[in-house]
C-alpha positions as CSV (number, residue, x, y, z in Angstrom):
1,M,58.3,70.2,69.8
2,L,54.6,69.8,69.7
3,N,52.1,68.1,67.0
4,F,49.7,70.5,65.3
5,R,46.9,69.5,63.0
6,Y,45.7,72.2,60.6
7,T,43.4,73.3,58.4
8,A,44.6,75.6,55.3
9,R,43.8,76.6,51.8
10,D,45.6,76.4,48.8
11,P,45.4,79.9,47.0
12,G,46.3,78.3,43.4
13,T,43.3,75.2,43.6
14,G,41.0,77.0,46.5
15,Q,41.3,73.6,48.1
16,A,40.8,73.0,51.5
17,I,44.0,70.9,53.2
18,K,44.4,68.9,56.3
19,A,47.6,67.8,57.7
20,E,50.0,68.1,60.7
21,V,52.9,69.8,61.4
22,Q,55.3,70.1,64.2
23,A,56.3,73.5,65.8
24,D,57.2,75.0,69.2
25,N,53.8,76.6,69.3
26,E,50.7,77.7,67.4
27,Q,52.6,81.0,65.9
28,S,55.4,79.0,64.3
29,A,53.2,76.1,62.9
30,A,51.3,79.5,60.9
31,R,54.8,80.6,59.7
32,L,55.3,76.8,58.9
33,I,52.0,76.6,57.0
34,R,52.6,80.2,55.3
35,K,56.5,79.1,53.6
36,E,54.6,75.8,52.0
37,G,52.4,78.6,50.2
38,L,49.0,77.9,52.2
39,V,46.6,80.2,54.4
40,P,46.1,78.4,57.4
41,I,42.6,78.4,58.4
42,D,42.5,76.5,61.6
43,I,45.4,75.2,64.1
44,K,44.9,73.0,66.9
45,L,46.8,70.5,68.8
46,A,46.5,67.3,67.5
47,D,45.9,65.1,70.1
48,K,45.5,66.6,73.6
49,A,45.6,63.3,75.4
50,A,49.0,62.3,72.9
51,T,50.6,66.2,74.0
52,G,50.4,66.0,77.5
53,L,47.8,68.8,77.7
54,G,44.7,66.2,78.3
55,R,44.2,65.0,81.6
56,R,46.0,61.7,81.3
57,A,49.0,62.9,79.9
58,K,49.5,65.6,83.0
59,R,49.9,62.7,85.2
60,V,53.7,63.1,85.8
61,R,55.3,60.7,88.5
62,I,56.8,62.0,91.3
63,K,60.1,60.8,90.9
64,D,60.1,62.6,87.1
65,K,59.1,65.9,88.7
66,V,62.1,65.8,91.7
67,L,64.7,64.7,88.6
68,F,63.1,67.5,86.8
69,S,63.3,69.9,89.5
70,R,67.1,68.6,90.5
71,Q,68.5,68.9,87.0
72,L,67.2,72.3,85.9
73,A,68.5,73.9,89.8
74,T,71.9,72.3,88.2
75,L,71.9,73.7,85.1
76,I,70.8,76.9,86.4
77,N,73.2,77.2,88.8
78,A,75.6,76.6,86.2
79,G,74.9,79.9,84.4
80,L,72.9,78.3,81.4
81,P,70.0,80.1,80.3
82,L,66.8,79.3,81.4
83,V,65.2,78.4,78.0
84,Q,68.5,76.2,77.3
85,S,68.4,74.9,80.3
86,L,64.8,73.6,79.9
87,R,65.5,72.3,76.5
88,T,68.1,70.0,78.0
89,V,66.0,68.9,80.9
90,A,63.8,68.1,78.5
91,Q,65.9,65.9,75.8
92,Q,67.1,64.0,79.0
93,T,63.7,63.5,80.6
94,T,62.6,59.6,79.9
95,S,59.0,60.7,80.7
96,K,57.0,61.7,77.8
97,P,54.5,63.5,79.0
98,L,56.8,65.9,81.2
99,R,58.8,65.9,78.0
100,V,55.9,67.6,76.4
101,I,54.7,69.7,79.3
102,C,58.5,71.2,78.9
103,N,58.1,72.0,75.5
104,S,55.0,73.9,76.0
105,I,56.8,75.7,78.4
106,I,59.4,76.4,76.3
107,A,57.3,77.8,74.0
108,D,55.4,80.5,76.5
109,V,59.1,81.3,78.0
110,E,59.9,82.0,74.6
111,G,57.3,83.9,74.4
112,G,57.7,86.2,77.1
113,S,55.9,84.6,80.1
114,T,57.3,83.9,83.3
115,L,58.6,80.3,84.1
116,A,56.0,80.5,87.2
117,N,53.1,81.3,84.8
118,A,54.2,78.7,82.1
119,M,53.9,76.0,84.8
120,A,50.9,77.4,86.0
121,K,49.0,76.2,82.9
122,H,50.3,72.8,83.8
123,S,48.0,72.9,87.4
124,Q,47.6,68.8,87.2
125,A,51.5,68.1,87.1
126,F,52.5,71.4,88.9
127,N,50.5,72.3,92.1
128,Q,50.3,75.5,94.1
129,I,53.6,74.9,96.0
130,Y,55.5,73.9,93.0
131,I,54.1,77.1,91.3
132,S,54.4,79.8,94.3
133,L,58.2,79.0,95.1
134,I,58.7,79.3,91.6
135,A,57.7,82.3,91.2
136,A,59.1,83.4,94.5
137,G,62.7,81.9,93.1
138,E,62.1,83.9,90.1
139,T,61.6,87.3,92.0
140,S,64.1,86.7,94.6
141,G,66.4,85.4,92.1
142,T,67.3,82.5,93.6
143,L,65.6,80.0,91.4
144,D,67.9,77.1,91.5
145,K,67.4,76.8,95.4
146,A,63.9,77.1,95.1
147,L,64.1,74.0,92.7
148,D,66.3,72.4,95.2
149,R,63.8,72.7,97.8
150,L,61.4,71.9,95.6
151,A,62.8,68.4,95.1
152,V,63.4,67.9,98.3
153,Q,59.7,68.6,99.6
154,Q,58.7,66.4,96.8
155,E,60.8,63.4,97.8
156,K,59.8,63.6,101.5
157,D,55.7,63.8,100.8
158,A,56.5,61.0,98.6
159,D,57.9,58.8,101.4
160,L,55.5,59.9,103.8
161,I,52.6,58.7,101.2
162,S,54.3,55.7,100.8
163,K,54.9,54.5,104.4
164,I,51.0,55.3,104.9
165,R,50.3,52.7,101.9
166,G,53.0,50.2,102.9
167,A,51.3,50.1,106.5
168,M,47.4,49.8,104.4
169,I,49.1,46.8,102.0
170,Y,49.5,43.9,104.6
171,P,46.1,44.1,106.1
172,L,44.4,44.6,102.5
173,I,46.4,41.5,101.6
174,V,45.2,39.3,104.5
175,I,41.4,40.3,103.9
176,L,41.5,39.4,100.3
177,V,43.1,36.2,101.4
178,M,40.4,35.6,103.8
179,G,37.8,36.6,101.4
180,G,38.8,34.3,98.6
181,V,39.1,31.4,101.0
182,L,35.6,32.1,102.4
183,G,34.1,32.8,99.0
184,F,35.5,29.1,98.4
185,M,34.2,27.2,101.2
186,I,30.4,28.8,100.9
187,V,30.1,28.1,97.3
188,K,32.5,24.8,96.7
189,V,32.4,22.9,100.1
190,L,28.9,23.5,102.1
191,P,26.4,22.6,99.3
192,Q,28.4,19.1,99.5
193,V,27.0,19.1,102.8
194,Q,23.4,19.6,102.2
195,V,23.8,17.0,99.7
196,L,25.0,14.6,101.9
197,Y,22.1,15.4,104.1
198,S,18.8,15.8,101.6
199,G,19.0,11.9,101.6
200,L,18.8,11.2,105.4
201,P,15.0,11.3,107.2
202,G,14.6,13.5,109.9
203,A,18.0,14.7,109.8
204,H,18.1,18.6,111.0
205,L,21.1,20.9,110.0
206,P,22.6,23.3,112.7
207,L,21.3,27.1,112.6
208,I,24.7,27.8,111.4
209,T,24.8,25.9,108.2
210,T,21.6,26.5,108.0
211,I,22.3,30.4,107.8
212,L,25.6,29.6,105.4
213,L,23.9,27.7,103.0
214,D,21.2,30.3,102.7
215,I,24.0,32.6,102.0
216,S,25.6,30.3,99.8
217,H,22.6,30.0,97.3
218,F,22.5,33.3,97.1
219,V,25.7,33.9,95.8
220,I,25.6,31.0,93.2
221,H,22.3,31.6,91.7
222,Y,22.6,35.7,92.4
223,W,26.0,36.1,92.0
224,W,25.3,38.7,89.1
225,V,23.2,40.6,91.7
226,V,26.3,40.8,93.7
227,I,28.8,42.3,91.8
228,I,26.0,44.9,90.6
229,A,25.5,45.9,94.1
230,L,29.6,46.0,95.2
231,A,30.1,48.2,91.8
232,L,27.2,50.2,92.5
233,L,28.5,50.8,96.1
234,A,32.0,51.5,94.7
235,V,30.4,54.3,92.4
236,F,28.2,56.1,95.0
237,A,30.9,55.5,97.8
238,T,33.5,57.0,95.7
239,R,31.4,60.1,94.5
240,W,30.3,60.4,98.0
241,A,33.5,60.9,99.6
242,R,34.1,63.5,96.9
243,T,31.2,66.2,98.2
244,I,31.7,68.2,100.9
245,T,29.9,66.4,103.0
246,G,31.6,62.8,102.2
247,R,34.7,64.7,102.4
248,R,34.3,65.6,106.0
249,I,33.4,62.7,107.4
250,F,36.0,60.3,105.5
251,D,38.6,62.8,106.7
252,T,36.9,62.8,110.5
253,L,37.3,59.0,110.4
254,K,40.8,59.3,109.2
255,M,41.8,61.3,112.2
256,K,40.2,60.0,114.8
257,T,39.4,55.8,114.3
258,P,42.0,54.0,115.7
259,P,44.7,52.8,114.9
260,F,45.0,54.6,112.1
261,G,43.7,57.8,113.4
262,K,47.7,59.0,115.2
263,L,49.4,57.9,111.8
264,F,47.0,60.1,110.0
265,M,47.2,63.1,112.8
266,K,51.5,62.8,112.3
267,M,51.5,62.7,108.9
268,Y,49.5,65.7,108.3
269,M,51.6,67.6,111.1
270,A,54.9,66.5,108.9
271,R,53.2,67.6,105.9
272,F,52.3,71.1,107.4
273,S,55.8,71.5,108.8
274,R,57.4,70.5,106.0
275,T,55.6,72.5,103.6
276,G,55.5,75.8,105.5
277,T,59.6,74.8,105.9
278,T,60.0,75.2,102.3
279,L,57.5,78.1,101.4
280,V,59.0,80.2,104.6
281,A,62.8,79.0,103.4
282,S,62.0,80.6,99.5
283,G,60.6,84.0,101.0
284,V,56.8,83.4,100.8
285,P,54.8,85.6,102.9
286,L,53.2,84.3,106.0
287,I,49.4,84.7,104.9
288,Q,49.9,83.2,101.5
289,M,52.3,80.4,102.8
290,L,49.1,79.5,105.1
291,Q,46.6,79.1,102.3
292,I,49.2,77.1,100.2
293,T,49.9,74.8,103.1
294,G,46.1,74.4,103.7
295,A,45.7,73.2,100.2
296,A,48.6,70.9,100.6
297,V,47.5,69.2,103.8
298,N,44.5,67.6,102.1
299,N,42.5,67.4,105.1
300,V,39.1,69.5,105.3
301,H,39.1,69.8,108.9
302,I,42.9,71.0,109.1
303,E,42.5,73.3,106.1
304,D,39.4,75.1,107.9
305,A,41.5,75.5,111.3
306,I,44.6,76.8,109.1
307,R,42.0,79.4,107.3
308,K,40.9,80.7,110.7
309,A,44.6,80.7,111.8
310,S,45.1,82.6,108.6
311,E,42.4,85.3,109.8
312,K,43.7,85.8,113.2
313,V,47.3,86.2,111.8
314,K,45.7,89.3,109.6
315,G,44.6,90.5,112.5
316,G,47.6,91.0,114.4
317,K,48.1,87.8,116.2
318,S,51.0,85.5,115.9
319,L,50.8,81.7,114.2
320,S,51.8,80.3,117.4
321,D,48.8,81.8,119.4
322,S,46.6,81.5,116.5
323,L,47.2,77.5,116.5
324,K,47.1,76.8,120.0
325,G,44.3,74.7,121.3
326,D,43.0,73.7,118.1
327,P,42.1,70.0,118.2
328,N,42.6,69.5,114.6
329,F,46.8,70.4,115.6
330,L,49.1,68.6,118.0
331,D,50.3,70.5,120.7
332,L,53.8,70.4,119.8
333,V,53.3,72.3,116.2
334,P,52.5,75.8,117.8
335,N,54.8,75.2,120.4
336,M,57.5,74.8,118.1
337,I,56.6,77.7,116.0
338,S,56.3,80.1,119.0
339,I,59.8,79.1,119.4
340,G,60.6,80.1,116.2
341,E,58.4,83.3,116.3
342,Q,60.5,84.7,119.1
343,S,64.2,83.7,118.2
344,G,63.5,84.4,114.4
345,S,64.3,81.0,113.5
346,L,60.9,80.3,111.9
347,E,62.1,77.7,108.8
348,Q,64.3,76.0,111.3
349,M,61.9,75.4,114.0
350,L,59.4,74.0,111.4
351,S,62.1,71.9,110.1
352,K,62.7,70.1,113.2
353,T,58.8,69.7,113.5
354,A,58.8,68.1,109.8
355,E,61.5,65.9,111.1
356,Y,60.4,64.9,114.1
357,Y,56.8,63.7,112.7
358,E,58.2,61.9,110.0
359,K,60.3,59.9,112.5
360,E,57.1,59.7,114.2
361,V,55.2,58.5,111.1
362,D,57.7,55.7,110.6
363,D,57.2,54.6,114.1
364,E,53.6,54.8,114.0
365,V,53.5,52.4,111.0
366,K,55.9,49.9,112.8
367,S,53.3,50.1,115.6
368,I,50.6,49.4,113.5
369,S,52.2,46.5,111.9
370,T,52.9,44.8,115.5
371,I,49.1,45.4,116.5
372,I,47.5,44.8,113.4
373,E,49.1,41.2,112.4
374,P,48.0,39.5,115.8
375,V,43.6,41.4,115.2
376,L,44.3,39.6,111.8
377,M,45.3,36.4,113.0
378,V,42.4,36.3,115.6
379,L,39.6,37.4,112.7
380,L,41.1,34.9,110.5
381,G,40.5,32.3,113.2
382,V,37.3,33.2,113.7
383,A,36.4,33.0,110.5
384,A,37.8,29.3,109.7
385,F,36.3,28.0,112.9
386,T,32.6,29.5,111.7
387,I,33.3,27.3,108.5
388,V,34.8,24.6,109.8
389,A,31.9,24.2,112.7
390,A,29.2,24.7,109.8
391,V,30.9,21.8,108.1
392,L,31.6,19.4,110.7
393,L,28.9,19.9,113.3
394,P,26.0,18.3,110.8
395,I,29.0,15.4,110.0
396,Y,29.1,14.8,114.2
397,G,25.5,15.2,114.0
398,L,25.0,12.0,111.3
399,A,27.5,10.1,113.7
400,N,25.4,10.6,116.7
401,Q,22.5,9.4,115.0
402,S,24.3,6.6,113.7
403,F,25.5,5.6,117.4
404,V,22.2,5.8,118.5
405,Q,20.2,3.9,116.2
406,Y,23.3,1.2,116.7
């Protein structure tokens, strides 16, 4: 059920009445209002953010969508009608946004819409891959299988993303700790060295201590400038990264910067192959599969490469030949596709390619973790040595000065 806020007129008194009503859709809400003896003037969803049709509420977690897909597949496979299956899943889900979206989909399906078209209205919850597979499943009468494939696809994609994030967490934590320690030393410890030296005639601070003290003074007295600068930098960097130029540069860095370049390339190949497997298995035409897969990879350079390959395929060229030699694709991908095209087993070859690169991503994450730990330790050691030198050199200078005088 959805909440609708309405304005109606009482025919007897002519008074305007504002209230809320629960119904499956706008038409049902209007019928309920008329049963109350009122004339509906305006009917709107009560709160888009609360009903799940707003931007925030459409953020459905991947594990909730996986469970939704599996449950719906099981119920449809058991012979239950689509609407009844959707109602059952909506009642069982613990995700409030997904429940509200399900109720909206139920209302649209009851109104004569296809499941794919009903889901297409909630693009932030169901992406183009999901909608295309649902449409293919409805057309071929294999909706339950399409939903099972979607669940597998989502689980694999989530697993890949989780591995990438896992590789980033450790260095991020070390960098944050390093920054906190350096900040404390610069703000609290170094100024004490200057206080110690200030009363000594002819005392000269070492260059490294002077530089760090200048930084310390700036941070202590102009900390608000630092915060504003960092905030502005974060805002502008985020907006720039969303522009076409920013995305191209950022995606290039992800593909080329060691040691993460290999990791991202293998992740992109795994995502391309896994998405292609799911779409081909569901009977999606090759050209449409390439269009959807290009967007799913989430890298503008690979998306451009897939678009160019799609144009070549339209011209009669095979997919493997269209991708061969492209620097944005690792050599194994077109080679495996070529075997699949020759043997008539493109789905199986794409699946094997996806499995291979998914394992490679796992190995690459372990390799990066092994490499990055000593590198971070060296950086931490250099930073600590710099701070310690800035603190101890003036003290040794005082000791030597005293010794000479003695």
